C-alpha positions as CSV (number, residue, x, y, z in Angstrom):
1,M,92.8,111.8,99.8
2,L,89.9,110.3,97.8
3,G,87.8,112.7,95.7
4,D,85.1,111.9,93.2
5,V,84.9,108.6,91.4
6,V,86.2,109.5,88.0
7,E,86.8,106.1,86.5
8,L,85.0,102.7,86.6
9,S,86.9,100.0,84.6
10,I,84.9,96.9,83.6
11,V,86.4,93.8,82.2
12,V,84.3,92.3,79.3
13,R,84.6,89.3,77.1
14,N,83.8,91.2,73.9
15,L,84.6,94.9,73.6
16,D,82.4,95.6,70.6
17,E,79.4,94.0,72.2
18,A,79.9,95.8,75.4
19,V,80.3,99.2,73.7
20,A,77.1,98.5,71.7
21,R,75.2,97.7,74.9
22,F,76.5,100.6,77.0
23,T,75.8,103.1,74.1
24,R,72.3,101.7,73.5
25,L,71.2,101.3,77.2
26,F,72.7,104.5,78.6
27,G,73.2,106.8,75.6
28,L,77.0,107.0,76.2
29,K,79.4,107.7,73.3
30,V,82.9,106.4,72.8
31,H,85.5,109.1,73.3
32,T,88.5,106.9,72.5
33,R,89.5,103.3,71.8
34,G,92.9,101.9,72.4
35,E,95.1,99.0,73.2
36,S,97.7,98.4,75.8
37,K,100.2,95.7,74.7
38,E,102.0,96.2,78.0
39,F,98.9,95.4,80.2
40,G,97.3,93.1,77.6
41,F,93.9,94.6,76.8
42,K,91.8,96.6,74.3
43,N,89.6,99.3,75.7
44,A,87.0,102.0,75.0
45,I,86.5,105.1,77.1
46,L,82.9,106.3,77.5
47,P,82.6,109.7,79.3
48,T,79.8,109.9,82.0
49,G,80.0,113.5,83.1
50,I,82.8,114.1,85.6
51,G,84.4,110.8,84.8
52,H,84.2,107.8,82.5
53,I,83.5,104.1,82.1
54,E,86.4,102.1,80.7
55,L,85.4,98.8,79.0
56,M,88.4,96.4,78.8
57,E,88.7,93.2,76.8
58,P,91.8,91.1,77.6
59,T,94.2,90.4,74.7
60,D,96.7,88.4,76.8
61,S,95.4,85.8,79.3
62,T,98.7,85.8,81.2
63,K,98.4,89.5,82.2
64,A,96.2,91.0,85.0
65,V,93.1,91.8,83.0
66,G,93.1,88.3,81.4
67,K,93.6,86.6,84.7
68,F,90.8,88.7,86.3
69,L,88.4,87.6,83.5
70,A,89.4,83.9,83.9
71,R,89.0,84.1,87.7
72,N,86.0,86.3,88.2
73,G,84.2,86.6,84.8
74,E,83.0,90.0,83.5
75,G,82.7,92.8,86.0
76,V,84.2,95.8,87.8
77,Y,87.9,95.6,87.8
78,L,89.0,99.0,89.0
79,V,87.6,102.2,90.6
80,G,89.5,105.4,90.0
81,F,89.3,108.3,92.4
82,E,90.3,111.8,91.8
83,C,93.3,112.7,94.0
84,R,94.8,116.2,94.1
85,D,98.1,115.2,95.7
86,I,99.0,111.8,94.3
87,P,102.7,111.8,95.5
88,G,101.6,112.9,99.0
89,A,98.9,110.2,99.1
90,V,101.4,107.5,97.9
91,K,103.9,108.6,100.6
92,K,101.2,108.4,103.3
93,L,100.0,105.0,102.2
94,R,103.4,103.5,102.0
95,A,104.3,104.9,105.4
96,D,101.2,103.0,106.6
97,G,102.6,99.8,105.0
98,V,100.2,99.8,102.1
99,K,101.4,98.2,98.8
100,V,101.1,101.0,96.2
101,D,102.5,101.1,92.6
102,S,103.1,104.6,91.3
103,P,105.2,104.7,88.1
104,R,104.6,108.4,87.6
105,D,103.6,111.4,89.8
106,D,100.1,111.6,88.2
107,I,98.8,108.0,88.9
108,A,98.9,105.3,91.5
109,W,97.4,101.9,92.1
110,V,96.6,100.5,95.5
111,H,96.8,96.7,95.4
112,P,93.4,94.9,95.8
113,R,94.7,92.9,98.7
114,E,94.9,96.1,100.6
115,T,91.3,97.1,99.9
116,H,89.2,94.0,100.3
117,G,89.5,93.0,96.6
118,L,88.9,96.5,95.1
119,F,91.6,97.7,92.8
120,V,91.9,101.4,93.6
121,E,93.4,104.0,91.3
122,L,94.4,107.5,92.4
123,R,94.4,109.9,89.4
124,H,93.6,113.3,88.1
125,R,90.3,114.1,86.5
126,E,90.4,114.0,82.7
127,S,88.9,116.3,80.0
128,Y,86.9,114.8,77.2
129,D,87.1,117.5,74.5
């Protein structure tokens, strides 16, 4: 079910400072920047080879990323694993009684309460052309 780690999402207080640090320390380059009003954060995607690091700065303290920062401080928020059969994985997990959110056939999130505090994402590998 779980393939390679293809995403590591990190919540930060200041996106610009975090981008500067990751590019300086590790030689990474920003592929894209964006904002999710729905989920309340700004982000930057920095490819790492087969996957990417996503740096996320909350824009809404009442949404999940903002609550995470308030509760835990900066740090790893989510790990995304490549999954070839997301609908099949979701079906199996739900049959096992696991809380899974899957709004589309190409992505799913396993609730952190199910995985000892780790927010797990099932996804497809991306291309960074």
